[in-house]
N, C-alpha and C positions, 0 to 999 in steps of 0.2 A: 218480412223478407229483405235482406240484403240488396239482392239483384233482381233486375226486371230486362226485358228485352225493350228497345227503342223501336222507333218507325224504320230504321235501317236494319233490324234484326241484329242489332250488336246489344250482346251483353253488356251491361251498365249498373254500377254500383250506385248505391242510393247517394253515396258521398259525391259522386261523379254526374248525378241527374241533373238536370236544368229546368227549374219551374215552367210551367207551360208545356212542356212537350208531353207528349202521350207513350205510355210505357205499358207493357203487357206481360202479365204472369208468364214466366217459362214452361210453366206446368199445365196450364189450362187453356192459355192464351187468351184469358179475358183481362178487360183494362184494369189497372191497378193504380193507387193514387199515392203521391208521395206525403209521407208524415215527418217532416222537418222542422218538428216543433222545440222548443227550450225545455221539456218535463220529461218525454220518453227518448229513448234512444231513437235516431233517425230510422226508417224503414220504409218500404212499400207496403200497401196495404190493398185487399182486394177491395172493389166497389160492391161485388158480391161474392160470397161464396157457394153460388148454386151449383159449381160440378167442379169444384179444385179438391185436393188432396185435404182431409180435414184439420189436418196437424200440421199444416205448412204456417200458419199465422202465428202470432203472439209469442215469439222467440223473447225472451230476457236479457238482460244484461250478462248474466254467468253464462249463458248459451252462446250470446254474440262473442263473448271474451274467449269462449274455449275455441268457437270457429276461427276466430281472428289469429291464432297459434298458426294456422297454415295458410299458404298462399291465395290469394282471391282464385285463382282458377282451379282450385280443388274445393271451395265452398259452395254449398247449396247447387250440387251438380243434379241436373236432371235427366232421368233416362226412363225412357217409355218402351214397353215390349206389348205383345200381344194380350198379356193377361193384368198386367199393371202398370201403373206409371207411378214415380216416386221422386221426391227431391233428397238427396243424401246430405246430411249435414256436411260430411266430408268425405270425399272419393279421392283416395292418393293415386298417383301418378301409376303406382303398381297393382291398383283395382281394390285396394282395401277400404271397404266403408268403415266410417267410425260415427257413431251416432251418439250425441249427447242427450241427455234427458236430466231434466231439473225438476219438472212438475211430476205428479204421481201419473202413473199409466196402471190401466189394469194388466192381470197377468197374460189373458186373452188374447190382448193387442200387442204385449211384447211378444207372447209367441208366435203370432201370425207375422209379425214384421220380421222378426228373426228367420222363420221358417222362409218368407220371401227371399232375404238376405243369404241364406244359406243354399237356397236353390239355385239363385244367380252365381254366386261363388261355384257352383258345381259346375254349372253350364259354361261359364267363361273361363273356368279353370284360375279364379283369384282366390286369394285368401277369405276365410271366414270374416264375417263383421266383428267390431270391436263395439261394445258399448261402454258407454263413462256416464255415471251416474251420480248427481250431487245431493250426497245425503247431509249435508253441511247444517241446512237449518232445519230437520226434522226429525222425530224420532222413528227411526225404521227397526225397531225390533219385531222379529217375526216369529210366531208361535212353531214351536216344534210340532204341532199337529199339521201345518201346511207343509212342512216337507218331511225327509225321513228323521231318523234319530240321532245323526252325524250332527255334533254341535257345530263345525265349521260352516254347513250350510246356513245357520241360524245366524251367522255374525252379519 
């Protein structure tokens, strides 16, 4: 994750974090640690994922580069309701959710998350979400038996 909450409740980017200070996950509130090494991109990581959104950690360089096309205040925006909690990759000032997906995701997970976003859009009267998929490194050919016979849906 790029952002965590410091002991004063201020949202802080990993780039502005200070070694030795305590930071917490904006989603679950548990302590996170700073990962500021030389090999991987800098990020905060949970000490334990016991009670957090399971797809929040492990964002790669492509994902980070896509998020960085947007202002900091629009990246990794946390929202909690009675029925769910989520950290949006990007939440624009006009309420549009943009989700970036580089790694494989099951159709049922995509469907579940999209339904949550559509429900939120309807309730808050905001635009529906936009998914941006990175297909550059894999063969994502889809068999026609998984979709209808429309060739456009198989591309």
